[in-house]
NUNUMAR-762620 format. One record per residue: residue number from 1; residue in one letter; x, y, z of N, C-alpha, C, O, CB in turn. Coordinates in nm, 3 decimals. Glycine has a CB too. Layout:
! NUNUMAR-762620
[NUM; "A"; [X; Y; Z]; [X; Y; Z]; [X; Y; Z]; [X; Y; Z]; [X; Y; Z]] ...
END
This chain:
! NUNUMAR-762620
[1; "M"; [0.448; -0.047; -1.621]; [0.289; -0.006; -1.546]; [0.380; 0.145; -1.513]; [0.499; 0.152; -1.484]; [0.208; -0.134; -1.360]] [2; "K"; [0.283; 0.258; -1.529]; [0.389; 0.397; -1.450]; [0.386; 0.389; -1.292]; [0.479; 0.381; -1.213]; [0.318; 0.580; -1.488]] [3; "D"; [0.257; 0.393; -1.272]; [0.228; 0.399; -1.099]; [0.183; 0.278; -1.059]; [0.090; 0.211; -1.104]; [0.113; 0.507; -1.044]] [4; "L"; [0.289; 0.251; -0.937]; [0.337; 0.121; -0.900]; [0.209; 0.108; -0.749]; [0.141; 0.015; -0.705]; [0.545; 0.125; -0.860]] [5; "T"; [0.227; 0.254; -0.709]; [0.129; 0.250; -0.577]; [-0.054; 0.239; -0.630]; [-0.142; 0.202; -0.551]; [0.162; 0.423; -0.476]] [6; "T"; [-0.081; 0.278; -0.775]; [-0.224; 0.197; -0.790]; [-0.189; 0.040; -0.800]; [-0.276; -0.044; -0.774]; [-0.315; 0.246; -0.940]] [7; "F"; [-0.072; 0.007; -0.834]; [-0.081; -0.171; -0.861]; [-0.103; -0.192; -0.747]; [-0.203; -0.263; -0.734]; [0.047; -0.270; -0.916]] [8; "E"; [-0.039; -0.155; -0.617]; [-0.081; -0.174; -0.480]; [-0.189; -0.185; -0.386]; [-0.233; -0.260; -0.299]; [-0.046; -0.115; -0.444]] [9; "H"; [-0.214; -0.052; -0.456]; [-0.398; -0.067; -0.406]; [-0.474; -0.174; -0.437]; [-0.549; -0.237; -0.362]; [-0.495; 0.038; -0.467]] [10; "A"; [-0.439; -0.204; -0.619]; [-0.562; -0.306; -0.620]; [-0.522; -0.412; -0.559]; [-0.610; -0.483; -0.509]; [-0.615; -0.349; -0.754]] [11; "F"; [-0.366; -0.458; -0.544]; [-0.311; -0.571; -0.501]; [-0.393; -0.586; -0.321]; [-0.419; -0.693; -0.267]; [-0.120; -0.549; -0.515]] [12; "I"; [-0.412; -0.476; -0.274]; [-0.424; -0.526; -0.177]; [-0.561; -0.551; -0.168]; [-0.597; -0.647; -0.100]; [-0.368; -0.464; -0.088]] [13; "T"; [-0.677; -0.451; -0.250]; [-0.815; -0.501; -0.250]; [-0.853; -0.625; -0.292]; [-0.954; -0.671; -0.240]; [-0.884; -0.429; -0.315]] [14; "I"; [-0.774; -0.713; -0.406]; [-0.803; -0.800; -0.459]; [-0.785; -0.932; -0.340]; [-0.880; -1.010; -0.329]; [-0.727; -0.793; -0.586]] [15; "V"; [-0.701; -0.947; -0.281]; [-0.600; -0.978; -0.149]; [-0.713; -0.994; -0.114]; [-0.791; -1.081; -0.152]; [-0.487; -0.879; -0.064]] [16; "A"; [-0.739; -0.875; -0.005]; [-0.871; -0.862; 0.082]; [-0.992; -0.979; 0.042]; [-1.042; -1.070; 0.109]; [-0.936; -0.699; 0.055]] [17; "E"; [-1.019; -0.925; -0.119]; [-1.145; -1.061; -0.160]; [-1.090; -1.148; -0.143]; [-1.166; -1.230; -0.092]; [-1.213; -1.091; -0.300]] [18; "K"; [-0.966; -1.201; -0.157]; [-0.980; -1.316; -0.199]; [-0.959; -1.392; -0.031]; [-0.965; -1.514; -0.040]; [-0.870; -1.348; -0.333]] [19; "V"; [-0.941; -1.353; 0.081]; [-0.926; -1.342; 0.223]; [-1.104; -1.372; 0.177]; [-1.127; -1.476; 0.114]; [-0.843; -1.176; 0.321]] [20; "D"; [-1.204; -1.292; 0.206]; [-1.266; -1.273; 0.226]; [-1.364; -1.443; 0.162]; [-1.426; -1.536; 0.214]; [-1.261; -1.135; 0.200]] [21; "A"; [-1.325; -1.399; 0.031]; [-1.386; -1.594; -0.063]; [-1.356; -1.711; 0.007]; [-1.441; -1.800; 0.018]; [-1.295; -1.651; -0.229]] [22; "L"; [-1.196; -1.724; 0.076]; [-1.192; -1.813; 0.148]; [-1.288; -1.848; 0.292]; [-1.301; -1.950; 0.359]; [-1.078; -1.803; 0.161]] [23; "G"; [-1.339; -1.729; 0.301]; [-1.443; -1.755; 0.431]; [-1.331; -1.700; 0.605]; [-1.360; -1.703; 0.725]; [-1.494; -1.991; 0.428]] [24; "M"; [-1.208; -1.657; 0.533]; [-1.135; -1.609; 0.647]; [-1.157; -1.461; 0.702]; [-1.211; -1.374; 0.634]; [-0.998; -1.625; 0.614]] [25; "R"; [-1.105; -1.438; 0.841]; [-1.117; -1.292; 0.855]; [-1.031; -1.265; 0.839]; [-0.931; -1.336; 0.848]; [-1.154; -1.230; 0.947]] [26; "Q"; [-1.038; -1.116; 0.800]; [-0.912; -0.986; 0.760]; [-0.792; -1.000; 0.882]; [-0.672; -0.992; 0.857]; [-0.995; -0.788; 0.774]] [27; "S"; [-0.855; -1.027; 1.033]; [-0.759; -1.020; 1.135]; [-0.653; -1.164; 1.158]; [-0.533; -1.172; 1.183]; [-0.847; -0.989; 1.264]] [28; "V"; [-0.760; -1.268; 1.135]; [-0.648; -1.365; 1.134]; [-0.584; -1.380; 1.004]; [-0.471; -1.427; 1.016]; [-0.694; -1.497; 1.178]] [29; "F"; [-0.608; -1.364; 0.920]; [-0.551; -1.324; 0.805]; [-0.435; -1.235; 0.807]; [-0.337; -1.293; 0.761]; [-0.641; -1.271; 0.737]] [30; "A"; [-0.410; -1.115; 0.844]; [-0.324; -1.023; 0.874]; [-0.259; -1.054; 1.004]; [-0.151; -1.002; 1.031]; [-0.386; -0.900; 0.871]] [31; "N"; [-0.325; -1.146; 1.098]; [-0.169; -1.174; 1.216]; [-0.110; -1.298; 1.149]; [-0.009; -1.328; 1.213]; [-0.208; -1.224; 1.423]] [32; "K"; [-0.130; -1.385; 1.047]; [-0.071; -1.478; 0.998]; [0.012; -1.404; 0.917]; [0.122; -1.454; 0.939]; [-0.147; -1.575; 0.944]] [33; "V"; [0.032; -1.294; 0.817]; [0.125; -1.279; 0.795]; [0.243; -1.147; 0.849]; [0.365; -1.138; 0.841]; [0.092; -1.298; 0.692]] [34; "F"; [0.139; -1.058; 0.901]; [0.224; -0.965; 0.996]; [0.254; -0.993; 1.174]; [0.309; -0.904; 1.239]; [0.143; -0.825; 0.984]] [35; "G"; [0.228; -1.073; 1.215]; [0.240; -1.104; 1.335]; [0.138; -1.104; 1.419]; [0.047; -1.034; 1.376]; [0.317; -1.046; 1.375]] [36; "D"; [0.114; -1.159; 1.533]; [-0.003; -1.124; 1.604]; [0.019; -0.995; 1.689]; [-0.062; -0.972; 1.778]; [-0.046; -1.241; 1.692]] [37; "T"; [0.093; -0.934; 1.672]; [0.126; -0.790; 1.786]; [0.055; -0.638; 1.755]; [-0.006; -0.555; 1.823]; [0.310; -0.749; 1.777]] [38; "S"; [0.123; -0.656; 1.530]; [0.054; -0.576; 1.503]; [0.000; -0.591; 1.377]; [-0.034; -0.495; 1.308]; [0.105; -0.480; 1.524]] [39; "G"; [-0.013; -0.748; 1.331]; [-0.078; -0.758; 1.198]; [-0.231; -0.647; 1.169]; [-0.259; -0.562; 1.084]; [-0.120; -0.931; 1.191]] [40; "T"; [-0.276; -0.682; 1.244]; [-0.407; -0.625; 1.266]; [-0.432; -0.487; 1.190]; [-0.515; -0.456; 1.105]; [-0.425; -0.607; 1.418]] [41; "R"; [-0.310; -0.402; 1.263]; [-0.280; -0.270; 1.247]; [-0.230; -0.268; 1.122]; [-0.308; -0.208; 1.048]; [-0.193; -0.212; 1.344]] [42; "I"; [-0.136; -0.308; 1.068]; [-0.035; -0.310; 0.968]; [-0.156; -0.340; 0.864]; [-0.195; -0.231; 0.821]; [0.104; -0.428; 0.988]] [43; "W"; [-0.224; -0.436; 0.813]; [-0.326; -0.513; 0.721]; [-0.422; -0.383; 0.708]; [-0.432; -0.341; 0.593]; [-0.408; -0.671; 0.796]] [44; "R"; [-0.486; -0.321; 0.796]; [-0.580; -0.210; 0.786]; [-0.563; -0.054; 0.782]; [-0.656; 0.026; 0.797]; [-0.649; -0.229; 0.880]] [45; "K"; [-0.406; -0.016; 0.755]; [-0.326; 0.073; 0.707]; [-0.309; 0.015; 0.578]; [-0.405; 0.058; 0.514]; [-0.208; 0.100; 0.784]] [46; "L"; [-0.238; -0.061; 0.500]; [-0.299; -0.132; 0.397]; [-0.387; -0.125; 0.298]; [-0.387; -0.124; 0.175]; [-0.330; -0.193; 0.430]] [47; "R"; [-0.469; -0.123; 0.397]; [-0.643; -0.124; 0.309]; [-0.658; 0.030; 0.307]; [-0.717; 0.071; 0.208]; [-0.812; -0.214; 0.415]] [48; "S"; [-0.621; 0.115; 0.387]; [-0.646; 0.261; 0.429]; [-0.621; 0.335; 0.276]; [-0.523; 0.305; 0.208]; [-0.526; 0.320; 0.568]] [49; "R"; [-0.684; 0.397; 0.248]; [-0.675; 0.456; 0.113]; [-0.616; 0.638; 0.152]; [-0.558; 0.713; 0.074]; [-0.859; 0.439; 0.024]] [50; "D"; [-0.660; 0.667; 0.307]; [-0.630; 0.794; 0.339]; [-0.515; 0.802; 0.390]; [-0.484; 0.917; 0.419]; [-0.711; 0.849; 0.413]] [51; "E"; [-0.394; 0.678; 0.427]; [-0.301; 0.725; 0.436]; [-0.160; 0.572; 0.352]; [-0.159; 0.449; 0.359]; [-0.309; 0.782; 0.607]] [52; "Y"; [-0.090; 0.648; 0.302]; [0.026; 0.508; 0.244]; [0.103; 0.428; 0.298]; [0.200; 0.480; 0.353]; [0.122; 0.535; 0.174]] [53; "R"; [0.093; 0.320; 0.302]; [0.201; 0.231; 0.379]; [0.266; 0.147; 0.218]; [0.177; 0.102; 0.146]; [0.107; 0.096; 0.530]] [54; "A"; [0.364; 0.136; 0.185]; [0.429; 0.024; 0.092]; [0.422; -0.101; 0.147]; [0.476; -0.117; 0.257]; [0.575; 0.045; 0.061]] [55; "L"; [0.357; -0.207; 0.084]; [0.361; -0.319; 0.067]; [0.558; -0.387; 0.019]; [0.628; -0.358; -0.079]; [0.231; -0.327; -0.045]] [56; "G"; [0.589; -0.482; 0.139]; [0.755; -0.500; 0.095]; [0.733; -0.609; 0.014]; [0.626; -0.669; 0.005]; [0.881; -0.534; 0.221]] [57; "I"; [0.851; -0.640; -0.054]; [0.860; -0.814; -0.153]; [0.846; -0.904; -0.060]; [0.805; -1.016; -0.091]; [1.019; -0.868; -0.240]] [58; "Q"; [0.885; -0.863; 0.106]; [0.892; -1.045; 0.194]; [0.730; -1.031; 0.239]; [0.666; -1.136; 0.253]; [1.038; -1.071; 0.391]] [59; "E"; [0.666; -0.906; 0.262]; [0.533; -0.944; 0.270]; [0.455; -0.985; 0.195]; [0.377; -1.066; 0.245]; [0.482; -0.880; 0.300]] [60; "A"; [0.437; -0.955; 0.049]; [0.368; -1.007; -0.041]; [0.395; -1.116; -0.067]; [0.295; -1.166; -0.119]; [0.364; -0.952; -0.131]] [61; "Y"; [0.495; -1.205; -0.060]; [0.556; -1.332; -0.066]; [0.502; -1.431; 0.044]; [0.470; -1.546; 0.016]; [0.705; -1.314; -0.054]] [62; "T"; [0.493; -1.369; 0.196]; [0.419; -1.411; 0.294]; [0.247; -1.447; 0.250]; [0.211; -1.564; 0.261]; [0.437; -1.297; 0.401]] [63; "I"; [0.152; -1.349; 0.203]; [0.087; -1.312; 0.166]; [0.011; -1.414; 0.065]; [-0.099; -1.469; 0.076]; [0.133; -1.214; 0.145]] [64; "A"; [0.133; -1.420; -0.059]; [0.076; -1.534; -0.147]; [0.095; -1.702; -0.037]; [0.044; -1.811; -0.061]; [0.193; -1.534; -0.324]] [65; "E"; [0.171; -1.668; 0.063]; [0.208; -1.822; 0.111]; [0.082; -1.865; 0.220]; [0.031; -1.975; 0.240]; [0.382; -1.829; 0.201]] [66; "V"; [0.055; -1.735; 0.280]; [-0.131; -1.791; 0.347]; [-0.228; -1.777; 0.245]; [-0.332; -1.811; 0.303]; [-0.212; -1.683; 0.488]] [67; "L"; [-0.259; -1.746; 0.125]; [-0.342; -1.781; 0.039]; [-0.313; -1.898; -0.009]; [-0.401; -1.920; -0.092]; [-0.357; -1.700; -0.046]] [68; "G"; [-0.225; -2.005; -0.005]; [-0.178; -2.075; -0.058]; [-0.152; -2.109; -0.198]; [-0.150; -2.220; -0.250]; [-0.214; -2.127; -0.014]] [69; "I"; [-0.123; -1.942; -0.274]; [-0.064; -1.947; -0.429]; [0.091; -1.912; -0.471]; [0.140; -1.824; -0.399]; [-0.147; -1.845; -0.510]] [70; "P"; [0.145; -1.944; -0.535]; [0.317; -1.918; -0.568]; [0.327; -1.766; -0.587]; [0.214; -1.720; -0.600]; [0.383; -2.003; -0.728]] [71; "L"; [0.379; -1.715; -0.590]; [0.363; -1.516; -0.541]; [0.408; -1.496; -0.669]; [0.433; -1.376; -0.673]; [0.485; -1.415; -0.389]] [72; "P"; [0.446; -1.566; -0.828]; [0.447; -1.504; -0.968]; [0.267; -1.462; -0.972]; [0.201; -1.358; -0.976]; [0.512; -1.639; -1.110]] [73; "T"; [0.236; -1.621; -0.968]; [0.119; -1.625; -0.974]; [-0.042; -1.557; -0.951]; [-0.149; -1.561; -1.011]; [0.138; -1.685; -0.939]] [74; "L"; [0.025; -1.481; -0.805]; [-0.056; -1.410; -0.740]; [-0.046; -1.278; -0.807]; [-0.141; -1.202; -0.822]; [-0.029; -1.413; -0.599]] [75; "V"; [0.073; -1.257; -0.846]; [0.102; -1.150; -0.929]; [-0.005; -1.107; -1.042]; [-0.102; -1.032; -1.039]; [0.225; -1.184; -0.989]] [76; "F"; [0.063; -1.199; -1.159]; [-0.009; -1.224; -1.268]; [-0.164; -1.201; -1.254]; [-0.222; -1.104; -1.304]; [0.020; -1.356; -1.305]] [77; "D"; [-0.216; -1.287; -1.190]; [-0.383; -1.292; -1.157]; [-0.442; -1.188; -1.139]; [-0.540; -1.157; -1.207]; [-0.427; -1.359; -1.045]] [78; "V"; [-0.370; -1.073; -0.992]; [-0.428; -0.975; -0.956]; [-0.434; -0.890; -1.052]; [-0.539; -0.829; -1.070]; [-0.386; -0.932; -0.858]] [79; "L"; [-0.305; -0.866; -1.146]; [-0.198; -0.790; -1.268]; [-0.388; -0.787; -1.383]; [-0.451; -0.682; -1.395]; [0.016; -0.954; -1.361]] [80; "H"; [-0.422; -0.883; -1.427]; [-0.488; -0.895; -1.547]; [-0.629; -0.905; -1.486]; [-0.716; -0.914; -1.573]; [-0.439; -1.018; -1.641]] [81; "E"; [-0.683; -0.906; -1.333]; [-0.798; -0.904; -1.256]; [-0.817; -0.722; -1.265]; [-0.928; -0.679; -1.297]; [-0.771; -0.988; -1.086]] [82; "A"; [-0.731; -0.647; -1.243]; [-0.730; -0.544; -1.213]; [-0.728; -0.444; -1.330]; [-0.763; -0.327; -1.316]; [-0.643; -0.540; -1.133]] [83; "K"; [-0.690; -0.493; -1.436]; [-0.679; -0.467; -1.540]; [-0.855; -0.480; -1.617]; [-0.921; -0.414; -1.698]; [-0.558; -0.555; -1.583]] [84; "A"; [-0.868; -0.553; -1.568]; [-1.032; -0.609; -1.634]; [-1.125; -0.554; -1.583]; [-1.225; -0.557; -1.654]; [-1.079; -0.754; -1.616]] [85; "R"; [-1.138; -0.497; -1.473]; [-1.216; -0.426; -1.374]; [-1.180; -0.274; -1.364]; [-1.238; -0.203; -1.282]; [-1.197; -0.493; -1.238]] [86; "G"; [-1.076; -0.220; -1.454]; [-1.069; -0.131; -1.478]; [-0.946; -0.053; -1.363]; [-0.940; 0.067; -1.392]; [-1.201; -0.100; -1.493]] [87; "M"; [-0.879; -0.078; -1.280]; [-0.879; -0.083; -1.144]; [-0.721; -0.028; -1.203]; [-0.659; 0.046; -1.126]; [-0.922; -0.239; -1.040]] [88; "I"; [-0.676; -0.053; -1.298]; [-0.546; 0.022; -1.267]; [-0.575; 0.031; -1.484]; [-0.691; 0.003; -1.515]; [-0.359; -0.099; -1.152]] [89; "K"; [-0.502; 0.058; -1.577]; [-0.515; 0.095; -1.747]; [-0.413; 0.021; -1.754]; [-0.319; 0.023; -1.674]; [-0.503; 0.259; -1.823]] [90; "P"; [-0.426; -0.073; -1.881]; [-0.385; -0.133; -1.930]; [-0.241; -0.096; -2.023]; [-0.264; -0.006; -2.103]; [-0.483; -0.169; -1.967]] [91; "D"; [-0.133; -0.135; -2.027]; [0.005; -0.059; -2.064]; [-0.068; -0.061; -2.202]; [-0.015; -0.011; -2.301]; [0.185; -0.142; -2.043]] 
END
C-alpha cells in the first residue's frame, strides 16, 4: 500500500463506525483512548479531512484495546473492509 494516509483515514472511519455499532458515544470512546483532558478534540481532529493528524501506533493499540479487539485483527479487518468498500485500492 503506497498511501498510508488513505489507510489511516479508512482506519479512523471504520473504527468510528464500530464505536457507533457498540452504542458508545464518540466522546466517551475518545476520552478512553486519548484521555479526559483532550480526548474529544484529538478524536475530532483525526476524523476531520480538513486537517491531517497522524495516528500513532500506541494510539492504535489503545483504540483496539478499548474496542476489545487485538490490534493485528483490527488492522486486518479494517484493511479488508476498506478494500471491499473501495476506500483504498487493492494492491
